[in-house]
N, C-alpha and C positions, 0 to 999 in steps of 0.2 A: 601527432601523438595522440593528443588529448581526443581529438575528433573520433579517431578510429575506437578509444576505448570508450569513448560514450556511443557512439552507433553499435558497438557490440554487447555493451550491457543492454543499451536499450533492445537492442534484438532478442539477446536472452531474454529480458524483462517482457517483450509484447506475446514471445512467444507462452511464458509460463503465465501470463495471466489468460491467454486465451484457454488452455488446456486446465488452469485451477478453477476457473470461472463456469467452465463446462462440466466438468465432475462433481462440483459443488453441489451448482445449482439442478442437476440431475439427480442430485438424490434427496432434495426437497422437492414437493409437490407442495410449492406454494408460491404465490405474487410476490413476496419479495425478496428481493435481491439478494440474497446469500452469498452465492458467488462473486459479486463486485463490493460486498461488504467485506468479504474474509481477502481476497487482493489486494484492498485499500488498508486493513489492518495491517497484515502481516507487510507490507511495503513499509508502512509507518515504524514498524519493532525493527525492522531489518536498518530503516537508515537511522534510526533512535543507535542501534548497536554502535553504528558506524562513527555518529556524535560523539560516541561515548568513548571509543579509542580514539578520536579524532580531540577530545579534549584531556584525555588520560596521558598526551603526549605524542598520540601516532602522530606522525607526518609523512602522508602520501597522497600528492595530489592526482596521481595516478589511479591510486584504490579509490577517493573520492569520485574521479570523473568516473571510471567503469563503474563501480556498485552505486553511488549518492546521485548520481545527474543521470547517467543511461538505466541499468538495474531499475532501481528505485522509480525514477522519472516515466519509464513504460511499465510496470507493473502496479504502481497504482492508477486511476484515474476520475479526477474530479469531473470531468465533463459525463462519461459513462451517471456517474452519482446522483449527478443533477439529472440528466433525462430519465434514470429510473424514478427520481424522486416525482417528478414532474409527471410521466407516466402512471403513476399512481396515484398521483390528484387526479389528474383526468380520467380515469376509471373510477373515479370516488370509492378508491380504498386509502383513506386519509390518514386511520389510524397504521397504515403498513407505511406511508409517505413520512409523519410524524416521526416515526419507530426508527425508520432509514436513517432520517437527518440526525435525532438522538444518541441513537446505538452508534453510526458511522462517526461521528464527531468526540465522542467517548470513550470509545473503544479506538479509537487511531489514539486519542492524547494521550489514554492510557498505556498502550502498546508501545509508543515513543519513547513517552517517560520511562519502562520497564525498560526498553532498548537500552538509554542512555546510563539507565544506573548498573546496569546487567556489563557494559562494555566497560564503564567508567571501572566497574569492582574489577571486571576480568583483568584490566590491561593497566592497570593502577604500581 
């Protein structure tokens, strides 16, 4: 059953990642990977929210498999983040590459932390 939940969450997350990335990137006329940044920060926030719920006493391994592993695992993308950062470096867009790393890491941790606090507050 757990494998099916991860599969379902992964399928939804992959489609969401594609749709969100395409729409966000289309709205920006820039080499900066806004779409990947958006999905990574959103996924971090959702995972933080789920962690806050679990820490507040929520106990559902099914929800953790569906949302945490499946949805967030396929919504976020470390490989694309790495690829796009290297692409920016090879295209001599060093400022964008550094900004991509700094913004992604800080915004990802911030979103996860905010989700954790919100989840803990909502379900405490």
